N, C-alpha and C positions, 0 to 999 in steps of 0.2 A: 503494500499499500503505499511505497514511498512516493510513487507519482502523484496520487490524492493528496498527501500529507503537503507535498510540497506546493500544491494549488489549493490548500484549504480555504484560504482568505479570499481568493479568486472565485472560488466556488459559491461561497456564502454571498458575495457581491453579486455574481451572476444569477442566481437565483433571487435574490432581492430585486433585480432588474425585471425578471421574468414575472414576479408577483405584482409588482407596480404597473408593467405593461398589460398584465390581465385585469388588474382593478381598473385602471383608467380606461381600458377597451369595453370593459363589461359596462361601466357607468354610461359611456357614451353611445354603446349599443343599445341599452336599454330604453335611452332617451329617444335615439333616432327610431328605432324599431316601433316605440310606442306612437310616434309622429306618422310613421309609414302605415301602422295599422289604422290609424284614424283616418289617413285619407283614402286607403281602401275601403273602409266602411263608410265613408261619408256620402253625403247626396250629390256632391258635385262631381259630374263625369269627367272633366279635366284631371281632377286630383285623383280620382280612381285610376284612372289611365295611367298617371305618371307613377303611382304607387305600384301599380301592377308591373309597369316596365321596368321600375326600378329592381323590384324584388326576381323577376325573370331574369334580368341583364346580369345582375350581381351574383345569383345564386349559381349561375353557370359559368362564372369567370373564376378561373383559378385564384386563389388566394396570393400565391407568388407573384401573379402576374400584376395584381393590384397593389401590392408593395412596391414592385419595381416602378409602374407607373406614378406612385407616390413621390419615389426617389428620383427618377430620372426624368418623369413628366413633369411634375411640380417644383421640385428643388432644382433641378440642373437645368432644365429647359425653360420653365418660367420664371425660376428665382423665389418661388414661393417656399421659405425654408420655415416658417413658423417661430423663429428665433431672431435674437439681436445678433446681426452678424458680427457686432464688435466683441461679442462674448467670448471668453478664452475657450469655453466649452461648446462653443456654437454647432460643431459638426456632429458631435455625440447628441447633443439635445434635439438638433433638427432630426437624426435618424431616428430617435426614441419617439418623437412626437408625429413623425411622418408615418411611423410603425402603428402607433395608436391609431391615426386616422386610417390607414388601410384596414386594420383589424375591426374598428368599429364599423367602417363601411360595409365591410363583409358579414359581419355577425348580425348587424341590424337586420338583414334581411330574413335570416332565421328566427329572430325575436318576433319579427312582424308576423309572419306565419304561424308562431306558435300562439301569440296573441289573439291573432283572428280566428283560429281554431277555438281557442278559449270563449270568445265571443260568440260563437255560434252554439256552444253549451249553454248558454244563458236563454230561459224559456222566451219566446216570443211575448208572451203575454205581459212580462215585466216591462219590456221596451215600449209595448203599446200603452200600457198603464202609464209610464212616465211621460209619454206624448199627450195623453188624455188631460194629465195634470197641467200641461203647458209648458214642460221641459223642452229646451231647444236642443238640437243634436248634440252639441258640444256639453250642454250639462247632462243629458243621459248617457252620453259615453262616460263621463267622469264621475258620475254619483251611482250609476245603476250597473253599466257594461263592463269597465275596465276592472273596477275592483273585485267583481266576481270572474272575470276572465283571467287575473292575474292568480287568483287561488286556485282555478281549475288547471292551470299550466305549470304550476311550481315545478313539477318534476321534470316536464320537457324543458322549461326554460334552465332548470338546473343542468341537463345534458347539453345545452346549447353552451353554457358558461364554462363546463367542465372540457368541451370541445375547443373552446377560446383558449384556456389556458394551455392545451397542447399545442394550439395552432402558434402560440408566441415563439415557438422554435424556428418558425419561418423567417421571423423578424432578423435572424443572421443573415438572410440574402442581402439586406441592406445595411449591415455592419453595426447593427444592435449588439451591445456586449452583454447578450443574455445567455443561459445555460447552455444552448445548443452551440454557440460560437466558441465558448470556451471549451465545451468538450471536443469540437474539431479543432482547436489548438492542442489541446492536450494529447489527443490520438496522434497529431503530426510529430510531436515533440517526445512521445514515449511510444515504447512498444507495448505498453500494459494496456491494449485494448479491451480486454475483458473486464478489469477492474475498474476502468475508468467509465466504460459503459453501464457496469453495474451500479456504481454510485449515482449517476445520473438519472437512472432508470427509477432507482429507489428514491431519489429526490421528487420526481415527477408523480410516483405514487404518494408520497408524503402529500403532494399538494392537492391532488385530485381526489385521492379516497375520502378524506374527511369531507370535501364538498358533496360528494354523491351520497355519504350518509347523511350530512346535514340536510339537504333537499329532500332526500327520501323521508326523513322524519319530519318534515316541514310538512311535505305534501299528504302526509297521512295524518297529520293533526290538523289541518285545515279541512281535508275531506271529510274527518269525523265529525266536525263542527258545523258544516254546511247545512 
């Protein structure tokens, strides 16, 4: 385990970056995915078409391509770096934020579809009752539909977020110093492929297994009280 011991602090920093990447992307994806779900369920045809087009386009685009488009398309071609260019850590910060953007854009399409499925589980009578009380579409969505939809799809949303945590490994394609990039560096610098791979595999299990157990428990708890 000498190779792992030599890199122990870098491993901690890499997994810290992985966690930060997953958390920031998850927050962004939940917000954007909710907006997309509202667009797809809304009464305005243009917004429905835009939401549907976004979901179908992004879900069928490889995540690696989206990340490369953020890096080469936005940063290098258009000059959109999302950071202060005078900052001494501008390159690393730009790579991180562009990776968050790419992961958010990609994951939001899956969040949208999960929420839309959750809304479909809500009885039509409840939506009609809300309309009869004079609630607007946005009020109906905010007060009646979305709260129940989130409760109905806690476990599927958990699966989406767990997949997001594993998808952060693709951020190494644009130079984000997360776990996958460090693992690649360690394997290139040492012959300890098995021990390095085992350590990083165990690290991702530690990250994702508690999430799966938590969302499973939360889903059962809400299901029992519906």
